[in-house]
N, C-alpha and C positions, 0 to 999 in steps of 0.2 A: 470605266466600266465596259465590259464586253457585252454588247446587246445582240442577242441572236434573234434574227427576224426571219419568219417563215412566210413566204409568198410565192406567187406563181410566175412561170416563165411566159405567160400570156399577158397581153396588155389589158384585157377586159374591154367591155363595151361602154363603161361609164367614164367620161373624162375626169370625174372627181377622183378616180383611182390614181391616175397619173399625178395629179396635183398633190394628193396626199402622200404618195410615195416620195416625191421630190421634197416635200416639206419635212417628212420624217428623216430622210437622209441628210438634208441640210442641217437639221437640228443635231443629229448624232455627231456629224463632223465638227460643227461649230462649238459644241459643248465639251469637246475633248474626249468623247466616248469613241469606241471602236465597234465596227459592224462585223458580225459573223453571219454569213448567209450561204445559200446553196451554190454560189460560184458562177452562175450563168450570166451571159451577156444579153439574154433575151427578155423581152417583156418587162413586167414590173420589177423583176429581179435586177435586170440591167440598169433600169432607171434609178432604183434605190442605191445601188453601188456607185454609180456615176455621181449621184448627188452627194454622197458621203465624201468621195474623193475630191470633188470640186470645192467642198467646204474645208478641206485640209485634214480630213480624218483618215484613219487606217481601215482597211477592209480585208478580212480573211474569208476566202471562199472555200467551201468544203464540197468537193465534186466527186461522184463515183467515176471510176475509170472509163466506163462505157460512154458517159457523157463527155468526158475529156476527148476520147477517141473520135466522137461524133462532131467535135469542133464547137461545143457550146460554151467553152470557158471564156470569161472576161479577162483578157490578157493584162489589162491595166491595173488590176487589183494588187494590193500590197503583198499578199501571201496566198498561195494556193496549197491546200491539203488534198491529196488524191486518195480516195478510199477504194476498197475492192468492190463494195456493194452498197446498197441503200441503208442496210442495217448499220454498217460501220459509219456511214455519213450521219445518221441520226444520233448515234452515240457520241461522235466527235463534236457535233454542234451543241449537244447538251453539256458535254465536258467543258467546252470553252466558254459557255455563256454565264453571265452574272444576272441577266434578266432575259425574258423571253416574250416576244411579241408575235402574234399571228395576225398578219395583215389579211384583208379579204383575199381568199385564194380558193383553190380547188380541192380535190380529194387528197392530194399529196400534202397540202398545207394542213388539212384537217387531221390526217394521220400523224403528222409530226407534232402538232400542238397537243393531240390527245395523249401522246406518250409523256409529254411534259406535265400535263394535268394529272396523269396517273401517278407519276413520281412525286408531285407536290402533295397529292392526297394521301400518299403512303408515308409522308414525312421524309422521303429520300432526297428531296430537293428543297433547299431553303433559298428560294429566289422567286421574284414576282413572275407570274404567268398571266399575260395580258392579251385579251382578245380585242383587236382594234375594230370596234363595232361601227365602222363608218357607214353613215346613212342606214343604220339598223341592220347591217349585213349579217350579224351574228345573233339577231333577236331569236331566231328559231333555236339555236344552240343554248342560248340563255334560258329559254322556256323549258327545253329538255332537261337541263341540269336541275332546274327547280322541280320538275316533275319527278326526277329521281329521288329527291328529298321527300316529296309528298308520298311517294310509294314505299318509303322506308328502305330504299336501295342505296342511298348515300346520306350524307349529313352535312349541316352547315360547317361543322368543324373540318370535315374532309375537303370541303370546297373553299376553305378560307383563303387559300393562296391563288385562287382563280379570280381574275378581275376583268371587267369589261370597261372599255374607255371609248367614248364617242368622238374624241378629238385628240389632237396632239397635246393640248393642255391637260387633258385627262391622263394621258400616258405620263407626262412629266410629273404630275401630282402623285401618281401611284409610285413612281420610282423615287421621288423625294421622300415619301412616307416610308418606303422600304429602307432607304438609306438611314433615316433617323432611327428606325428599329434596330438596324444592324449596329449603329453606333452605340446605342443604349446597351446592347448585349455584347459589346466588345468584339464584333466580327467584321468591322468595316475595313475594306481594302479599297483604296483609291487607285483605279487603273491609271497608268501613266504611259506617255509616249517616250520610249527610251531615248530617242534623239534629243528630246527637250531636257533630259537630265544627264546628258553625256559628260558635260564639264564636271558636274558633281561626282559622277562615278569615277572618272579618270583621276580627278584631284584626290579622291579618297584612297586610291590604291596604294600610294607610297606610305600612307600612315597605317594601312592594314584594314582589309575587309575580310569577311568570313566566307569561306568555301564550305558548304554544308553537304554532307552525304548521309544516307540512311539505309545502310545495308544490314549488318549484324546488329547495329545500334546506331543511334544518331551521333554524328561526330561533326565538329566544326574546327576548321583549320584556318589560321590567319594567313592570308596571301598578300603579297605586295606587287606581284606581277599579274598581268592580265591584259587582254585586248578586247575592246568593244568595237564591233564593226558589222560588215555585211559580207556574207559568203554564199555563193550559189543562190543569190537573190533572197536570202533569209537573214534576219537579224541574229547576230551571234555574239557570244562571249567566249573567249579562249582562256583556258586556265592551264597552268603548268605544275605538274606534281612529280616529285622525285619518286623513283621506282621502289624505294624502300619504305615509303610512307604507308601508314594505315589507310589513309584516304584513297590511295590508288586501288587497293583491293576492293574497296566499297564502290568506287566508280566503275571498275571493270565488271562488277556483278550487277549493278543497277542501271547503268547507262544514263544517269540523270544527276542533277545537282541544283542547289540554289546558291545564290550569292546574296549575302546580307550586307548592306552598306549603311554606315551611320550617317545621320543628317546633322547631328549636333556634336560631333567630335567622338573619338573612340573612348570606350570604357577601359581603363587601365587593367582592371582585374580580368575582364574578358580577353583582352589581347595578350595578357601575360599567360593565362592558363591555356588558351587556344593556340597561342603562338609558340609557347615554350615547352609544352608537354605533348606526349604522343597518345593518340587514341588507343594504341595497343595496351596502355598501362592504366588509364583512368577514364572515368565517366565525366566528360567535360560539361554535360548539362548540369550535373550536381556541383562540380568543383567551381565552375564559373558562374553559377546561378542563372543559366540561360532560360529565358521564357520562350517556349516554342509556339509557333503559329502554323496551323495546318496550311499546306499549299492548296491552291485552287485547281491546278491542272495535273501535277505530278505527285509522287508520294513522299517527297523530301520536304520537311517543314522549313520555314524561315525562322528568324530570331527577332523577337519584338523589339529588343533594345537597339537593333540596327534595322530600322524599318523599311528602307528602300530595298525591295526584293526583286530579284530576277530568277524566274523558274526556267531551267534549261534542260534539254534532252541532248545527249551526246550524238552528234552526227558523224564524227570522225575522230580517231585517235592515232597518234604516231609518236614513236620513240625518237628522241634526238640521236643524231649521228655525231658523236664527239669529234670525229675526224674532220668534220666540216665547220666546226666552231673555231673562230680565231684563237690563236695560241695563247694570247694574254688572258682572254676570258676563260679559256679551258683551264689554264694553270691556276687562276684565282678561284673559279667556281667549282671545278671538277678535278681537284688534285687526286692522283691515283697512287702515289707512293709516299704518303705521309703517315707516320705512326697512328694507329687506330685510336689513340686517346687524345690526339690533337684536334683542335677545332677544324671543321671542314675536312677531316681526314677521309681519304678514299671515298669521296662523295660519288653517289650514283647520278646518272643523268636524269633529265626530266622526260615525262611523257606529256605531250600536248593533247588536250581534249578540247575539241571544237563543240561548244554547246549551242544549239538553236534556242534562242529566247522565245519560249512559248507563252509566257505571261510576265507582266511587269506591273508592280503596284507599290504603294506605300501603305504599310500597316498603320491603321489609326487607333 
């Protein structure tokens, strides 16, 4: 689970704040969750990020460019996303989060969690919104929300997704209850650390995994080639698509894709349809009986039958230079002078797409 935490870049005057930030960060890291936060190395923000990293967790920082230029970035974090302004920062932190926590903070923290509360009340965000009411810090806000209801300006239904927790145990219980609700409604996604599933991903490739795109329509193509790794300090998955494929046009238009990987072996019908027929000619969702699952971060769904899902945005694309490929491979994989009706006849080269893995999870 990606847990977005809003908090200040100041240390505060109460020692309990530092202890609570370290405790929260340690739990996030040890529990296999990931932190999304404002990216700063200063104050409570830096303490929280450091605690997650020390506990073995991953940390994504979202920092406006003017803060980056001013030298506030915590260089040790797993991933940094630079935005042009504060509005983009808020939108990105909401986009990445599965749950939202407002630690005691200042006006910036209040502004950020207010937007989350507003989206939750409108039904635009199905995720827990938690005010960490450490030592009664948010008692005033709690009273104000109750007063809104008393005055007929809000309602219990609109505030149903807004929760207050006095301790880390309270936060854990809210998140546990939320997970149970999502399981019951079929929307559970278990966030994973990609490196912990690297062997399963690489082992599945030769048997066939699904490369999914969603341009003119959803399309899934079986691929047996791919690379999982790190490029430009970002987690990446590289895919290779022949230039005549339907998938290539979709990738060039949308700049994103998902990879769906089976955990219990391939489905022969899915692999036959998605690996043997072109999206130019058929609707693979109908023909293969694919059950689609909305992505969390991008617009391309995953496939429930193949539940291990990587959401990727294209960072870079490059066509192959056939002249630089060894002759024996070129003759076997890219023959150019074979009659058009023969297998592998006049095959076009591949385009490599480097996708940044922006989310990874198992569909439950």
